[in-house]
N, C-alpha and C positions, 0 to 999 in steps of 0.2 A: 799261976792260975789264969792269969790273963792270957798266957800263951796257950794254955790248955783250952781256955774258953773260946778263943778265936776260931779254932777248927770247928768247934761245935756250931758257932754262929755261921761259919762259912758253910758248913754242911746244911744248916737250917735254911740258909738262903738258897742254896742249890736245890734243896728239896722243894722250894716254893714253885708253884705253877707259873709258867710264863704268861701272866695275865697282863694284857695291854693297859688296863685301867690302873693297875698297880704301878706300872711304869710311869704312867702320866702323873700319878699322885707323888711318886718319889721325885719325879722331875720337878713338880711344883714345889716340893719341900726343899729342894736343893737351892731354891731362891733364897731361903732363910740362912743359908750358909754360903755367903758369897766369898768369905776368905778362908775360913777353916771350919772343920767339923769336929769339934772337940766336945768334951763332956759338958763344959760350961755352956757351950752353944746349944747343946741338946737340952740342958736343963732350962735354958731360957726360951726354949721353943714354944712352950705353951703361952708364955707371956707375950712373946712376939706375935703369935697367932692372934691372941685376944686383942693386942694393940692394933694389929692390922685390921682385925674385924671391926674394932671400934671406929677406926678411921673410915673403914668402908661404910659403916652405918651412918657416920656423920655426913659422909658425902651423899648417902641416900637421903638423909634428912634434909640436907641443903637442896638436893634436887627436888624432893617432894614438896618442899616449902614453896618452890617456884610453881610447881604443878598445882598445889593447893590454892595459891593466889590466883592462878589462871582459872581453876575450877570455880572459884568464888565468883570471878568475873563472868564466867559462862553461866553460873547459876543466876546471877543478877540479870544477865541478858535474857535468859530463858524466862525469868519471871516477867521481865518487861514484855517479852514476846507473848507470854500467856495473857498478860493484861491487854496487849494490843489486839490479840486474836479475839479475846472476849468482847472487846469493843467493836471489832469488825463483825463479829457474829451478831451483835446487837444491831449494828448498822445493816447487815445483810437481811436480818429478819425484818427490819423496818423497810428496806428496799423491796424485799419480796412482797411485802404487803402493798407497797405503793405500785409496784410493777403489775401485780395482778389486777389492780384497778385500771392501770394504763392499758393492759392487754384487753380487758373487758371493754374499755372505751374504744380501743382500736378496732376490735371486732365489730362493735356497734357501728363505728364510723365506716368500716369496710362494707358492712351490709347496706348502710345508707348510701355509700358511694356506688355500690352495685345497682341499687335501686335507681339512683340518680342517672347512672349511665344508661340503664334500660330506658328510663324516661327520655334521656337525650337522644338515644337511637330512635325511639318512637317519634320524637319530634322531628329528627332529621329525616326519618322515613316519610313522615307526613309532609314535610317541606318538599322532599324529592318528588313525591307523588301528587301533591295538591297545591304547590306554590311555586311561583317563578322567583328566580334570584333577581337581585337589583340590576345586575348586568344584563340579564335576559330581558327584563322589562324595558330597560333603556334601548336595547337593540330594536325592540318592536315598536316603541312609541316615539323615540326621538326623531324629529324630521331631518331630512337631508340638509347638510350645511352647504352653503354656496361654494361651488368649485372655484379653486384659484385660477384654473385655466379656463379662459372664456370658451364657451361652447362645449366643454367637456361634460359628458353624462355623469350623473351621480352614480356612485357605486353601491351595490348591495352585496354584502358578504355572505358567505355560506353559513356563518354563525346566525344570521337572521333566520334562515330557513330551519336551522336546528332549534332555535327558540320557538318559532311558529309551530313546528312539529311537536314541541314539548307542550305547548298550550293545548293542542289537540289530544295529546296523551293524557294530560291532566283531566280534561273533560271526560275522556274515556274511563280513566281510573275512578273519577267521582261516580260515574254511572254504574261501573262494575262493583265497586266496593262499598259505596255509601247509600245507594238508592234504596236497598232493601231495609236497612236498619237505621240509617241516619239521613232521611230525605231532606231535612232542613239544612244539614251540612252540605249536601250536594248543591242545593239551590244557592247557598251562600258562596260556595266556591265558584260556581258558574257566573254568578252576578259579579264577583270580584274580577273575573277574567274577561267579561264581555266587552268592557270598554277598551281594555288592552288589545283584545283580539280584533275589534273593529278598527282601532287605530293602525294595527299591523296590516290589515287588508287594505286600508286606504293608502298606506305607505307603499305597499306592494303594487297596487293598481297604478299609482302615480309613476312608480319606477318603470313598469311595463310600458306605459304610454310614452315615457321619455326615450325608450329604446326603439320605438317604431321606425325612426328615420333610417336605421341601418337596414331595414327590410326593403328599402327601395333598390338595393343592389340585387342583381339577378341571382347571385349565390351568396347570401349573407352568412356570416359566421355565427353559429348558434352556441352560446356559452352554456356552461352547466347551470349557472345562476338563472338564465332565461328559461331553461327546461324546468327547473325546480319552481320558478315563479308561476309558469302556466299550470303545472301540476297542483301547486298549492291553491291557486285561485279557483280551482274547480269546486271548492266548497262554497263559493259565492256565485251562484248561477248568473245573477244580474251583472256583476262585474266581469265574469267570464264572457258573457254575451257581448259586452262592450269591447272587450279585448279582441275577441274573434272577429267582430265587425271591423275593427281597426286593422287587424292582420289581413283580412280579405281585401279591404280597400287598397292597402299598400301593395300587397302581392299581386292583386289583379292588375294594377297599373304597371308594375314591373314586368309581368308576363306579357301583357299586351304590347308594351314597348319592345320587348325582346323579339316577339313574333313579327311585328312590323319591320323592325330592323333587319331580321333575317330575310324578309321578303324583298325589301328595297335596298338595303345597304350591304348585306352579307356580313361575314365575320371580320375580325381585325385584319387590317391591311388587305382587305378584299378576299380573304380565304376563310371559309368557302365563299363562292360567289353568291350574289343575291339570287334568291329562288326564282324571282320573276324573269330572270334571263331565259329560263327554260319554259316560258309560258307557251311557246309554239309546240312543245311536246306535251300533250295533255297528261299522259300517264306519269311521266317524270315530274311534271309540275305538281300534280295532286299528291304524288308519292312523297316529294320533298316537303310539301307543306305538312302532310300527316307525320312524316318522320320528325320534323321540327316540333310539332305539337307533342308527339310522344316523348321526345327528349326533354322538352320543358316540363311535361307532366311527371316524368321519372325524377327529374331534379327537384321539382316541387314536392313530390311525395317524400323524397329523402329529407328535405328541409323540414317538412311538417312532422315526419317521423322523429327526427332528432329533437324537434321543439316539444312534442307531446310526450315522447317516451325516452328520449335520451339516446346516446350512442349504443347502449347495450340493451335496448328494449327489444321485445320479441318481434320478429319480422315474418317468420314462416306462417302461412295460413293454416298449417296443420299442427302448429304447436298449441299446447294447453294454454288457454287464455282465461284470465280472471275477468270478473265483471268490470273492473276498472279499466283493464286493457281494451275490452270491447267498447266501453264508453269512449275511450280516447280515439279508437279507430273510427267510431261513428262521427266524432267531431272532426277528425282529419278528412273524412270523406266529404263532409258538408263544406269544409273550408276549400277543399280542392274543387268541388263542384262550382262553388261561387267564384273562385279565383279565375276559372277558365271560361266564364260566361262571356267576358268581353271579347275574346278572340273568335267566338262563334260567328259573329256577323261578317267580319272580313274574310274568314275562311269560306263560309257558305256562299258569299257573293262571288268569290273567285271560282268555286266549283261550278256554280250555275253558269258563269261565263263560259267555262270549258264545255259544259253540256250543250249550251246554245250553239257552239261551233260545229255540232254534228260530226263528231270524230269517227264514226263508224261503229258497227255492231260489236266487233271484237274488242275494240278499245273501250267501248261503253261497258261491256261486261267485265273487262279487266279493271276498270275503275270501280264498278260496283263490288267486285270481289276484293279489291284493295281496301275500299271503305269498310267492308264487312270484316276484313282481317284486323284492321286497327280498332274497329268497334269492339271486337272480342278481346283484343290485346289490352286496351286501356281499362276494360272492366275489372282487371286484376287490381287496379289502383283506385278506380273511381266508380261509383254506383251506375247501374244501367239507366236509372231514372234521372241521372244528371242531365243538364241542358246540353253539355258537350256531346254526350253519347246519344241520348234519345231525340233531341231536337236539332242536332247539328250533323254528326257523322252518320247516324242511322237515317236521318231525313235525306241527306245527300245520297246515301246508298239507294233509298227508295226512289229518288228522282232519277238517278242513273239507270236503275232497272226499268223505270217507266219509259225513259227515253230509249232504252235498249229494246223493249217490247214494241214501242211505237215504230222504231226503225225497222224491226223485223216485219211488222205488220205492213208497212209501206212497201218493203221489198217483195213480200209475199203477194200483195194485191197486184203489184206491177207484173210479177211473173205469171200469176194466174190469168191475168188478162191476155197475155201473149205467151203461152207455154212453148218451149222449144220443141222442134221436130226431132224425133229419134234418128240417129245416124243409120246408115245402111247396115252397119255391123250389129245393130241393136244393142250396142254398149251404152252405158249411162251418158247423158249429154254433159257438156262441160259445166253447165249450170249446177248439176248435181255434185260434181267434183268440187266446185267452188264452195257450195254450201257446206258440204261435208268437211272440207278443209277448215272452214271457219268454225264448224262445230267441234272438230278435233282440237283446235286451238283453245276454244272456250272450255272444253272438258279438261284439257291439261291445266288450264288456269284454275278451274274449280277444284281439281284434284290436289292442288297445293294449298288449298284454303284451310282455315282452322275449324271448319264445320265438322262436328263429331261424325264418326263413321255411321252410327246408327241413324243420323238425321240427313245424311247426304242424298239418299234416293228421293226422299220427300222434298228436300230443298231444291233439287235439280229438276224434278219432274215438270214444273211449269216451263222451264227453259226448253226442255226436250219437246214438249207439246208445241210451244211457239215456233220451233224450228222444223220439227218433223212433220207435223200435220200439214202445213202448206206444201212441204216438199213432197209428201206422198200424194197429195192432190195434184201437184204439178206433174209428177210421174204418170199418174192415171190419165190426166188430160193429154199428156204427150203421147201415151200409148194409143189414144183414140185417133191420133193424127196419122197413124200408119196406113199405107195404101191398102185397099181392099179389106181393111180391118180384120186381118187374119188373126184367129184366136191364138194360134201357135206363136206368131210373131209378137203379139201383145204379151203372151205369157213369158216368152224369152226376155223381152224388154223389161217387164216388171220384175222377173227373177233377178236379172242383172242389177237393176236399181236397188231392189230390196236387199240383195246379198251384199252390195257395197255398203249400204247403210248399216246392215247388221254387223259387218266386220268392223266398221268404225265404232260402233257402240260396245262391242264385246270386250274391248280392252280396258274398260273402267267398271268398277263394281257398282257404282251408283246408276249406271245405264244398262247393266246386263239384263235386268228384268224386262226392259223395253226391247232389247235385242231378242229375248225369248218370245215376246209377243209377236215380233215380226216373223218368227219362224212359221207361225200358223199361216200367214199370208203367203209366204214363200212356198209352203207345202201345197196350198190351194192352186197356185199358179203352176207349180211343178206337176201337179196332177193333170191340169189342163194340157200342159205341154206334152206329157207322156201319152195321154190319151190321143191327142192329135197326131203325134209322131207314130204311135203304134197303128192307128187307123191308116195313115198315109203309107206306112211300110206294107201293111196287109193288102192295101189296094194295089201297090206295085207288084206284090207277089200273087195277084189274081185270086186271093182268098178272102178279100174283104167282103165282097157281096155275099158269099156263102155263109160267112160267120154272122153277118147281120140277119140273114134268114134264120140261121140256127138260133140266134139269141132271141128273135121274135117267137120262134117255136117254143123255146124254153120257158118263156114268160106265160104261155098258155097253161090252163089247169091240166094236170096230168090225166084226170078222168075223161076229159073231152078231146084231148089232142090226139091226132092220128100218128101213125109211125112216121119217123123222120124221112124214110125213103119215099113216102107217098107225097111229101110236100113238094110243091112246085119248085123246079130247078135243083132239087136235092136228091134226085134219083141216083142210081149207081153210076150211070154213064157220065152224067154232068159233074157229079162230085169227083169221080175219078179223074176227069179231064182237069178240073180245078186243082186237085192235089198234085198232078204231074206238073202243072204250071208253077205251083208253089215250090216244088222240089227244084225245078230249073232256076227259079228266081233266087233261091237260097245260094246257089252256086255262083250267082252274079254279085260281085261286091257292090256295084253301084245300086243295086236294088236294096241292100241292107244299110246303105249310108244314111246317117241321121243328120241332115243338114241343119235342122233347127237346134238340135241339142249341141251341135258343134259351135253355135253362136253364143252359148252360155259363157259368161265372163269368168266364172269360177271353175277351175278344173275339178274340184271336188263335186260340185253340183252337176257338172257335165257327166262325170262318171256315174253318179247316182241316177241321173235321167236315163242314160243308156241302159243301165241295168234294169231299171223299172220298165222301160219299153220292152226289153227282152222278156222280162217276167210276165208282162201283160200278154205278149204274143204266145208265149209258152202256155200260159193259163188258158187262153182262148182255144189253142190247139188241143190241149189236154181234154177240155170239156167236149170238143168235137170228136176227138179220138175215142173217148169213152162212149159217147152216144152211138157212134158208128159200130163199135164192137158189141153194143147191146142187142141181143137177139130180138127184142120186142120191136126194134126199128126196121127189121126185115131186110137187111142188106145182105146180098150174095157175095161171098168171099170178102168179108170186110177187111181182112188183113192185106188184101191187094189194093183196096181203096186208100188206106192210110198205112203206107209202108214203114214209116218211122214212128218209133215209140217216143213219148214225150222226153225221156231221158236222152235219147239220141239227138232230138232237136235242140235240147239244152246244150249238149256238147258242141254241136255245130255252131250255134249262135255265140257260145262262149269263146270258141276259137277265133271267130271273126272279131269279137270285141277286143280280145287280147292283141 
């Protein structure tokens, strides 16, 4: 049976599916049969499995006992944590309640702090605008401490001027911000500052007075503090006046000393030389003195400019100026005017000595022009009404011109008493040339002056009158000294003199009008010369007498005059004879020579005179020619009497002229 059963089991086993889990289970069961797999072992399999399961459960129980103990500990810990958390929650609730009160208090304190800070800023703003700091107050009021170095000047710092400026700003702020709504506050602030401000100005005034000794130098150094001090003390007119008077006294002494040293000692080491070395040369002597004054004035102007307006102040006269700058300039001009008053007397005395030496009319005019030049130049820095300009330089110019006119008058009177005789050539005498040479030199000097162009003619007219009127009278008197008092000779002489004078005047704009006026006199004398020359030529041509008769006949009324051929000496025969003589004379060059016109000094006037003579002759011949051809004058064969037409005569005379 067993043998028969085994194949069945075997076949059953083979019929089983190859399940991997079954194999794992069988493999696990094989652990229970470590030695043999018999029936007994198989019968004990269930007990073995239960025992092993029991052992496994025991091990589980032992393991879970430990876990249970640990879980109990965790549970106790969680309980404690819950208790702690509950306590903490209570504390947090209490803290939240107290923090909310702190936050509310903090917010209130922050609002209060903000308000306090705003009040602080307002107080600081008030102090900045209306109060001085203790340091600023000390700067303004504390007196100078004695200097450790003997003789050293007390120092005034720039912080002093900043503090003083702040006082002024506080007063301005009080006026601007408080006057309308808080007038009492404005008064209180100004009262609190008044004593401080007064002490500051007293301190400033004493400091300025202490610095005056450096102004005795000819070129003192002007510090920024000094400029600020003068500008600051402008708010106290009385103190400013005292300061300006002190500056004037010191600078006046320094300038006077420098001027006298330049006159008598010269520069360092004798370079440049003393001005008085050139006292023998009037023009250079006066010019050097004026140049020295101008140099001192320019230097003084720069010093005062730096003193009143600083190194960067406006200098250009065309720049935009504020009222303050204009006030500073007015003060500068006053100080300059007063500073240079002391040098007026020594300068004026020396100029008067020069004038008393009678240097000559040209030198006198050059001196007057030089004085006028510097008078106009220095007015750019000093007012015209200052003593230096109005009572010194301008007065010296007036005296120089007075001496100039006086010298001219003496020379003119002397010449008019004994006028020169005209030379045989009828050219201008040497006296005329000398006077015109002096006049040309005088006009050249005046042309270089600073007199504006529109004023030059009016300015120079008195000089022209003083020179030309006596000269013209002299020429006229000289003309009367000509032998036989020939009108043509007088005309030639006067034209030569007037032409020379006119040419001398024409080169300058300020005398051109006078040159044009002389043209009228020249034309009048030229007309006399042309008339006499034409009359002389017609007389030489044997036609002069006939033309005089003809001109007398022309002047008779047409209604009452007889025919020209009936006039005595104008009949056909006599007129034909005269015309043949005229024709013959035209062919003779000596007959048409113009000896008077050839004596004219100017070639241009000479040619004009010759042309005018020919035109006068041609005109007279044309009138006679027309009258002869007129039938009413009853000439027989008039074309035989006057064989030449006026055009032909013009051609003949023109050929001789060329």
